[in-house]
The first five atom37 places (N, CA, C, CB, O) and aatype in JSON, in Angstrom:
{
  "aatype": [12, 0, 1, 7, 6, 16, 15, 7, 11, 11, 14, 19, 18, 11, 1, 11, 14, 19, 15, 0, 6, 0, 2, 16, 10, 0, 12, 15, 9, 1, 6, 13, 4, 1, 10, 8, 7, 9, 15, 6, 3, 5, 13, 18, 11, 12, 5, 1, 6, 5, 17, 7, 14, 16, 19, 12, 8, 19, 7, 15, 1, 16, 10, 9, 15, 1, 6, 0, 0, 6, 1, 17, 1, 1, 6, 1, 6, 0, 0, 0, 0, 17, 1, 11, 0, 1, 6, 0, 0, 0],
  "atom_mask": [
    [1, 1, 1, 1, 1],
    [1, 1, 1, 1, 1],
    [1, 1, 1, 1, 1],
    [1, 1, 1, 0, 1],
    [1, 1, 1, 1, 1],
    [1, 1, 1, 1, 1],
    [1, 1, 1, 1, 1],
    [1, 1, 1, 0, 1],
    [1, 1, 1, 1, 1],
    [1, 1, 1, 1, 1],
    [1, 1, 1, 1, 1],
    [1, 1, 1, 1, 1],
    [1, 1, 1, 1, 1],
    [1, 1, 1, 1, 1],
    [1, 1, 1, 1, 1],
    [1, 1, 1, 1, 1],
    [1, 1, 1, 1, 1],
    [1, 1, 1, 1, 1],
    [1, 1, 1, 1, 1],
    [1, 1, 1, 1, 1],
    [1, 1, 1, 1, 1],
    [1, 1, 1, 1, 1],
    [1, 1, 1, 1, 1],
    [1, 1, 1, 1, 1],
    [1, 1, 1, 1, 1],
    [1, 1, 1, 1, 1],
    [1, 1, 1, 1, 1],
    [1, 1, 1, 1, 1],
    [1, 1, 1, 1, 1],
    [1, 1, 1, 1, 1],
    [1, 1, 1, 1, 1],
    [1, 1, 1, 1, 1],
    [1, 1, 1, 1, 1],
    [1, 1, 1, 1, 1],
    [1, 1, 1, 1, 1],
    [1, 1, 1, 1, 1],
    [1, 1, 1, 0, 1],
    [1, 1, 1, 1, 1],
    [1, 1, 1, 1, 1],
    [1, 1, 1, 1, 1],
    [1, 1, 1, 1, 1],
    [1, 1, 1, 1, 1],
    [1, 1, 1, 1, 1],
    [1, 1, 1, 1, 1],
    [1, 1, 1, 1, 1],
    [1, 1, 1, 1, 1],
    [1, 1, 1, 1, 1],
    [1, 1, 1, 1, 1],
    [1, 1, 1, 1, 1],
    [1, 1, 1, 1, 1],
    [1, 1, 1, 1, 1],
    [1, 1, 1, 0, 1],
    [1, 1, 1, 1, 1],
    [1, 1, 1, 1, 1],
    [1, 1, 1, 1, 1],
    [1, 1, 1, 1, 1],
    [1, 1, 1, 1, 1],
    [1, 1, 1, 1, 1],
    [1, 1, 1, 0, 1],
    [1, 1, 1, 1, 1],
    [1, 1, 1, 1, 1],
    [1, 1, 1, 1, 1],
    [1, 1, 1, 1, 1],
    [1, 1, 1, 1, 1],
    [1, 1, 1, 1, 1],
    [1, 1, 1, 1, 1],
    [1, 1, 1, 1, 1],
    [1, 1, 1, 1, 1],
    [1, 1, 1, 1, 1],
    [1, 1, 1, 1, 1],
    [1, 1, 1, 1, 1],
    [1, 1, 1, 1, 1],
    [1, 1, 1, 1, 1],
    [1, 1, 1, 1, 1],
    [1, 1, 1, 1, 1],
    [1, 1, 1, 1, 1],
    [1, 1, 1, 1, 1],
    [1, 1, 1, 1, 1],
    [1, 1, 1, 1, 1],
    [1, 1, 1, 1, 1],
    [1, 1, 1, 1, 1],
    [1, 1, 1, 1, 1],
    [1, 1, 1, 1, 1],
    [1, 1, 1, 1, 1],
    [1, 1, 1, 1, 1],
    [1, 1, 1, 1, 1],
    [1, 1, 1, 1, 1],
    [1, 1, 1, 1, 1],
    [1, 1, 1, 1, 1],
    [1, 1, 1, 1, 1]
  ],
  "atom_positions": [
    [[79.22, 112.0, 71.59], [80.59, 112.6, 71.7], [81.53, 111.69, 72.14], [80.65, 113.74, 72.58], [81.52, 111.22, 73.28]],
    [[82.6, 111.33, 71.03], [83.43, 110.23, 70.97], [84.52, 110.55, 72.1], [84.04, 110.02, 69.46], [84.85, 111.68, 72.49]],
    [[85.09, 109.1, 72.63], [86.3, 109.37, 73.49], [87.29, 109.75, 73.26], [86.68, 108.66, 74.01], [87.55, 109.71, 72.05]],
    [[88.14, 110.16, 73.95], [89.51, 110.81, 73.75], [90.42, 109.89, 72.78], [0.0, 0.0, 0.0], [91.05, 110.17, 71.76]],
    [[90.22, 108.59, 73.53], [91.24, 107.91, 72.75], [90.71, 107.42, 71.13], [91.69, 106.58, 73.68], [91.44, 106.79, 70.37]],
    [[89.67, 107.72, 70.87], [88.9, 107.43, 69.51], [89.32, 108.8, 68.47], [86.99, 107.32, 69.84], [89.82, 108.76, 67.35]],
    [[88.89, 110.03, 69.31], [88.97, 111.05, 68.6], [90.44, 111.53, 68.31], [88.2, 111.96, 69.2], [90.83, 112.05, 67.27]],
    [[91.3, 111.21, 69.57], [92.42, 112.17, 69.63], [92.66, 113.29, 70.31], [0.0, 0.0, 0.0], [93.66, 114.0, 70.26]],
    [[91.38, 113.45, 71.17], [91.31, 114.67, 71.68], [91.29, 114.55, 72.78], [90.46, 115.39, 71.37], [90.72, 113.53, 73.16]],
    [[91.95, 115.61, 74.0], [91.98, 115.17, 75.55], [90.69, 115.92, 75.8], [93.42, 115.67, 76.6], [90.38, 116.93, 75.18]],
    [[89.8, 115.23, 76.95], [88.66, 115.68, 77.64], [89.03, 117.27, 78.2], [88.31, 114.55, 78.88], [90.14, 117.8, 78.32]],
    [[88.04, 117.67, 78.41], [88.19, 119.17, 78.94], [87.4, 119.4, 79.86], [87.97, 120.23, 78.04], [86.21, 119.47, 79.54]],
    [[87.73, 119.58, 81.15], [86.98, 119.67, 82.4], [86.76, 120.66, 82.92], [87.38, 119.13, 83.25], [87.64, 121.23, 83.56]],
    [[85.26, 121.26, 82.78], [85.11, 122.57, 83.36], [85.18, 122.86, 84.84], [83.96, 123.02, 82.96], [84.7, 122.06, 85.64]],
    [[85.72, 123.91, 85.18], [85.46, 124.13, 86.68], [84.79, 125.03, 86.8], [86.44, 124.33, 87.51], [84.63, 125.87, 85.92]],
    [[84.15, 125.04, 88.14], [82.9, 125.8, 88.62], [83.61, 127.12, 88.83], [82.08, 125.15, 90.06], [84.74, 127.3, 89.29]],
    [[82.58, 128.18, 88.33], [83.26, 129.52, 88.5], [83.24, 129.62, 90.05], [82.47, 130.85, 87.7], [82.43, 129.13, 90.84]],
    [[84.55, 130.54, 90.31], [85.01, 131.01, 91.62], [83.74, 132.0, 92.4], [86.49, 131.92, 91.33], [83.4, 131.97, 93.58]],
    [[83.33, 132.67, 91.52], [81.83, 133.59, 92.47], [80.9, 132.54, 92.89], [80.67, 134.82, 91.37], [80.6, 132.65, 94.08]],
    [[80.53, 131.85, 92.45], [79.69, 130.81, 92.76], [80.15, 129.81, 94.19], [79.66, 129.97, 91.4], [79.37, 129.37, 95.03]],
    [[81.31, 129.68, 94.15], [82.1, 128.92, 95.35], [82.01, 129.48, 96.25], [83.39, 128.65, 95.32], [81.74, 128.86, 97.28]],
    [[82.22, 131.05, 96.31], [82.78, 132.12, 96.97], [81.57, 132.0, 98.13], [82.99, 133.63, 96.0], [81.92, 132.2, 99.29]],
    [[80.12, 131.68, 97.86], [79.02, 131.61, 98.44], [78.63, 130.48, 99.26], [78.25, 131.79, 97.62], [77.66, 130.53, 100.02]],
    [[79.44, 129.36, 99.11], [79.21, 128.54, 100.29], [79.59, 128.8, 101.9], [79.82, 127.45, 99.94], [80.29, 129.7, 102.36]],
    [[79.14, 128.09, 102.36], [79.26, 128.12, 103.71], [80.52, 127.54, 104.47], [78.17, 127.51, 104.14], [81.03, 128.05, 105.47]],
    [[80.95, 126.32, 103.79], [82.28, 125.88, 104.23], [83.08, 125.23, 102.97], [82.1, 124.8, 105.45], [82.43, 124.79, 102.03]],
    [[84.46, 125.17, 102.96], [84.56, 124.4, 101.65], [85.81, 123.49, 102.09], [84.85, 125.43, 100.15], [86.35, 123.56, 103.2]],
    [[86.15, 122.7, 101.16], [87.17, 121.58, 101.34], [88.63, 122.37, 101.24], [86.99, 120.3, 100.09], [88.79, 123.53, 100.85]],
    [[89.67, 121.41, 101.7], [90.77, 122.05, 102.07], [91.34, 122.21, 100.23], [91.81, 121.02, 103.38], [92.09, 123.15, 99.95]],
    [[90.96, 121.35, 99.27], [91.28, 121.5, 98.16], [90.41, 122.79, 97.32], [91.17, 120.18, 97.67], [90.93, 123.43, 96.41]],
    [[89.44, 122.94, 97.67], [88.72, 124.43, 97.25], [89.38, 125.42, 98.02], [87.05, 124.57, 97.59], [89.59, 126.48, 97.43]],
    [[89.78, 125.33, 99.3], [90.45, 126.8, 99.95], [91.55, 127.13, 98.98], [91.2, 126.66, 101.66], [91.63, 128.22, 98.41]],
    [[92.38, 126.13, 98.81], [93.41, 126.26, 98.1], [93.53, 127.17, 96.94], [93.65, 125.2, 97.78], [94.18, 128.2, 96.78]],
    [[92.75, 126.52, 96.2], [92.47, 126.86, 95.17], [91.86, 128.37, 94.78], [91.82, 125.92, 94.91], [92.17, 129.14, 93.87]],
    [[91.05, 128.44, 95.63], [90.59, 130.09, 96.16], [91.32, 130.92, 96.55], [89.81, 130.24, 97.17], [91.06, 132.12, 96.41]],
    [[92.5, 130.44, 97.19], [93.46, 131.38, 97.56], [94.99, 131.3, 96.83], [93.55, 131.21, 99.05], [96.03, 131.83, 97.21]],
    [[94.78, 130.57, 95.82], [95.88, 130.37, 95.02], [97.35, 130.0, 95.61], [0.0, 0.0, 0.0], [98.39, 130.47, 95.14]],
    [[97.31, 129.15, 96.61], [98.1, 127.97, 97.45], [98.23, 126.71, 97.06], [97.59, 127.74, 98.62], [97.33, 126.1, 96.48]],
    [[99.39, 126.21, 97.37], [99.27, 124.41, 97.13], [98.84, 123.99, 98.58], [101.0, 123.45, 96.63], [98.88, 124.59, 99.65]],
    [[98.5, 123.04, 98.3], [97.73, 121.95, 99.22], [99.17, 121.41, 100.11], [96.78, 120.46, 98.1], [99.0, 120.79, 101.16]],
    [[100.4, 121.65, 99.65], [101.65, 121.34, 100.52], [101.71, 122.47, 101.32], [103.05, 121.1, 99.75], [101.7, 122.3, 102.54]],
    [[101.78, 123.73, 100.83], [101.5, 124.77, 101.52], [100.59, 125.08, 102.61], [101.31, 125.39, 100.82], [100.93, 125.74, 103.59]],
    [[99.01, 124.43, 102.37], [98.47, 124.55, 103.52], [98.79, 123.91, 104.58], [97.48, 124.42, 103.43], [98.57, 124.39, 105.7]],
    [[99.48, 122.47, 104.38], [99.53, 121.44, 105.5], [100.74, 122.32, 106.14], [99.87, 119.62, 105.04], [100.9, 122.32, 107.36]],
    [[101.35, 122.86, 105.53], [102.93, 123.51, 106.19], [102.4, 124.6, 106.88], [104.28, 124.14, 104.97], [102.9, 124.8, 107.99]],
    [[101.3, 125.54, 106.46], [100.78, 126.31, 107.51], [100.04, 125.76, 108.72], [99.99, 127.13, 106.95], [100.14, 126.24, 109.84]],
    [[99.24, 124.65, 108.38], [98.77, 123.75, 109.86], [99.66, 123.4, 110.66], [98.15, 122.44, 109.71], [99.43, 123.4, 111.87]],
    [[101.08, 122.96, 110.06], [101.95, 122.29, 111.21], [102.53, 123.5, 111.96], [103.24, 121.24, 110.61], [103.04, 123.41, 113.08]],
    [[102.4, 124.73, 111.21], [103.28, 125.87, 111.79], [102.46, 126.62, 112.84], [103.78, 126.93, 110.62], [102.93, 127.26, 113.78]],
    [[101.19, 126.44, 112.56], [100.06, 126.84, 113.32], [99.6, 128.41, 112.84], [100.48, 126.74, 114.94], [99.29, 129.23, 113.7]],
    [[99.58, 128.7, 111.61], [99.66, 130.04, 111.1], [98.39, 129.84, 109.95], [101.36, 130.48, 110.44], [97.94, 130.74, 109.25]],
    [[97.95, 128.42, 109.97], [96.77, 128.24, 109.15], [95.32, 128.47, 109.39], [0.0, 0.0, 0.0], [94.96, 128.93, 110.47]],
    [[94.44, 128.18, 108.44], [93.17, 128.66, 108.95], [92.61, 127.57, 109.76], [92.21, 129.09, 107.85], [92.88, 126.39, 109.57]],
    [[91.68, 128.07, 110.83], [90.91, 126.92, 111.6], [90.08, 126.12, 110.93], [90.12, 127.36, 112.6], [89.23, 126.77, 110.33]],
    [[89.96, 124.85, 110.79], [89.49, 124.0, 110.32], [88.21, 123.15, 111.2], [90.58, 123.39, 109.98], [88.06, 123.05, 112.42]],
    [[87.68, 122.79, 110.49], [86.26, 121.91, 111.44], [86.2, 120.4, 110.76], [84.32, 122.82, 111.12], [86.65, 120.14, 109.65]],
    [[85.59, 119.5, 111.6], [85.92, 118.04, 110.96], [84.33, 117.91, 111.29], [87.29, 116.75, 111.8], [83.74, 118.39, 112.25]],
    [[83.67, 116.94, 109.98], [82.57, 116.93, 109.86], [82.66, 115.54, 109.42], [82.0, 117.96, 109.13], [83.3, 115.28, 108.4]],
    [[82.1, 114.67, 110.04], [82.31, 113.28, 109.8], [83.92, 112.94, 109.32], [0.0, 0.0, 0.0], [84.82, 113.48, 109.95]],
    [[84.23, 112.04, 108.21], [85.55, 112.06, 107.74], [85.9, 113.31, 106.95], [85.77, 110.87, 106.94], [87.03, 113.19, 106.49]],
    [[85.33, 114.5, 106.62], [85.86, 115.23, 105.91], [86.21, 116.47, 107.01], [84.98, 115.46, 104.67], [85.7, 116.65, 108.12]],
    [[87.06, 117.13, 106.46], [87.89, 118.47, 107.09], [87.47, 119.7, 106.13], [89.78, 118.26, 107.04], [87.73, 119.82, 104.94]],
    [[86.83, 120.5, 106.9], [86.2, 121.86, 106.08], [86.61, 123.08, 106.81], [84.46, 121.9, 105.99], [86.95, 123.2, 107.98]],
    [[86.48, 124.12, 105.7], [86.92, 125.38, 106.25], [85.9, 126.38, 106.19], [88.08, 125.87, 105.58], [85.43, 126.79, 105.14]],
    [[85.52, 126.79, 107.43], [84.11, 128.05, 107.14], [84.53, 129.17, 106.38], [83.46, 128.86, 108.61], [85.69, 129.58, 106.35]],
    [[83.82, 129.54, 105.94], [84.04, 131.01, 105.36], [84.35, 132.26, 106.14], [82.91, 131.38, 104.71], [84.81, 133.31, 105.69]],
    [[83.99, 131.94, 107.54], [84.23, 132.84, 108.53], [85.79, 132.63, 108.93], [83.19, 132.6, 109.74], [86.51, 133.56, 109.29]],
    [[86.19, 131.43, 108.82], [87.61, 131.02, 109.41], [88.6, 131.41, 108.01], [87.68, 129.09, 109.95], [89.69, 131.96, 108.13]],
    [[88.1, 131.09, 106.94], [89.02, 131.51, 105.89], [89.28, 133.31, 105.62], [88.38, 130.8, 104.54], [90.22, 133.9, 105.09]],
    [[88.03, 133.8, 106.23], [88.09, 135.29, 106.17], [88.79, 136.19, 107.21], [86.82, 135.7, 106.15], [89.23, 137.33, 107.08]],
    [[88.77, 135.25, 108.42], [89.87, 135.88, 109.59], [91.32, 135.49, 109.44], [89.5, 135.35, 111.12], [92.25, 136.17, 109.88]],
    [[91.48, 134.18, 108.67], [92.8, 133.99, 108.1], [93.18, 135.1, 107.46], [92.9, 132.92, 107.23], [94.16, 135.77, 107.79]],
    [[92.37, 135.38, 106.44], [93.4, 136.36, 105.11], [93.17, 137.79, 106.12], [92.42, 136.56, 102.8], [93.64, 138.79, 105.57]],
    [[92.69, 138.01, 107.15], [92.67, 139.23, 107.78], [94.05, 139.31, 108.86], [91.17, 139.38, 108.53], [94.71, 140.32, 109.12]],
    [[94.22, 138.16, 109.3], [95.81, 137.93, 110.1], [96.64, 138.05, 109.32], [96.22, 136.62, 110.76], [97.56, 138.84, 109.51]],
    [[96.53, 137.08, 107.89], [97.71, 137.19, 107.12], [98.25, 138.58, 106.49], [97.49, 136.32, 106.1], [99.42, 138.76, 106.14]],
    [[97.04, 139.66, 106.41], [97.35, 141.2, 105.87], [97.89, 142.03, 107.08], [95.89, 142.01, 105.24], [98.86, 142.79, 107.01]],
    [[97.17, 141.8, 108.13], [97.74, 142.24, 109.58], [99.19, 142.16, 109.64], [97.2, 141.33, 110.77], [99.99, 143.07, 109.84]],
    [[99.45, 140.69, 109.39], [101.07, 140.47, 109.76], [101.85, 141.17, 108.67], [101.59, 138.78, 109.8], [102.91, 141.76, 108.88]],
    [[101.25, 141.06, 107.49], [102.47, 141.72, 106.54], [102.22, 143.09, 106.87], [102.41, 141.46, 104.75], [103.27, 143.68, 107.14]],
    [[101.02, 143.93, 106.96], [101.58, 145.26, 107.31], [102.46, 145.25, 108.61], [100.4, 146.26, 107.48], [103.41, 146.0, 108.39]],
    [[102.51, 144.91, 109.44], [103.5, 144.6, 111.02], [105.12, 144.51, 110.13], [102.95, 142.47, 112.16], [106.08, 145.25, 110.31]],
    [[105.03, 143.65, 109.4], [106.4, 143.27, 108.86], [106.96, 144.68, 108.11], [106.26, 141.87, 107.72], [107.96, 145.27, 108.52]],
    [[106.28, 145.06, 107.11], [106.37, 146.06, 106.62], [106.87, 147.14, 107.18], [105.53, 146.21, 106.27], [107.96, 147.61, 106.88]],
    [[105.8, 147.79, 108.34], [105.96, 148.96, 109.5], [107.46, 148.54, 110.15], [104.53, 148.9, 110.87], [108.18, 149.52, 110.35]],
    [[107.98, 147.36, 110.46], [109.09, 147.08, 111.23], [110.12, 147.5, 110.34], [109.21, 145.66, 111.71], [110.77, 148.51, 110.61]],
    [[110.43, 146.63, 108.98], [111.13, 147.23, 108.0], [111.39, 148.62, 107.6], [110.74, 146.8, 107.18], [112.5, 149.06, 107.28]],
    [[110.21, 149.34, 107.63], [110.6, 150.85, 107.51], [111.24, 151.62, 108.59], [109.46, 151.58, 107.24], [112.1, 152.49, 108.47]],
    [[110.58, 151.08, 109.87], [111.13, 151.65, 110.75], [112.85, 151.5, 111.1], [110.32, 151.28, 111.7], [113.49, 152.27, 111.82]],
    [[113.44, 150.17, 110.33], [114.75, 150.02, 110.72], [115.46, 150.42, 110.06], [115.13, 149.06, 110.95], [116.66, 150.33, 110.32]]
  ]
}
């Protein structure tokens, strides 16, 4: 296969299917953000404001367990439902 600068074509990077990554026990911040459709900047904002997922440190890596991601999603859903009920009552 010819290199991009020779053939004039851009390289194609294949992403792993989401379903294969969903079965992992822990994910990196980048994987978490991609799976949840948020930016890394948004992730760090959530962490600063203390409503982000619980992270764990393994050596020099920061990981988010599948359970922590699930708990975070449930908390976000509950917060959204609470806001919607509060707005409906007002």
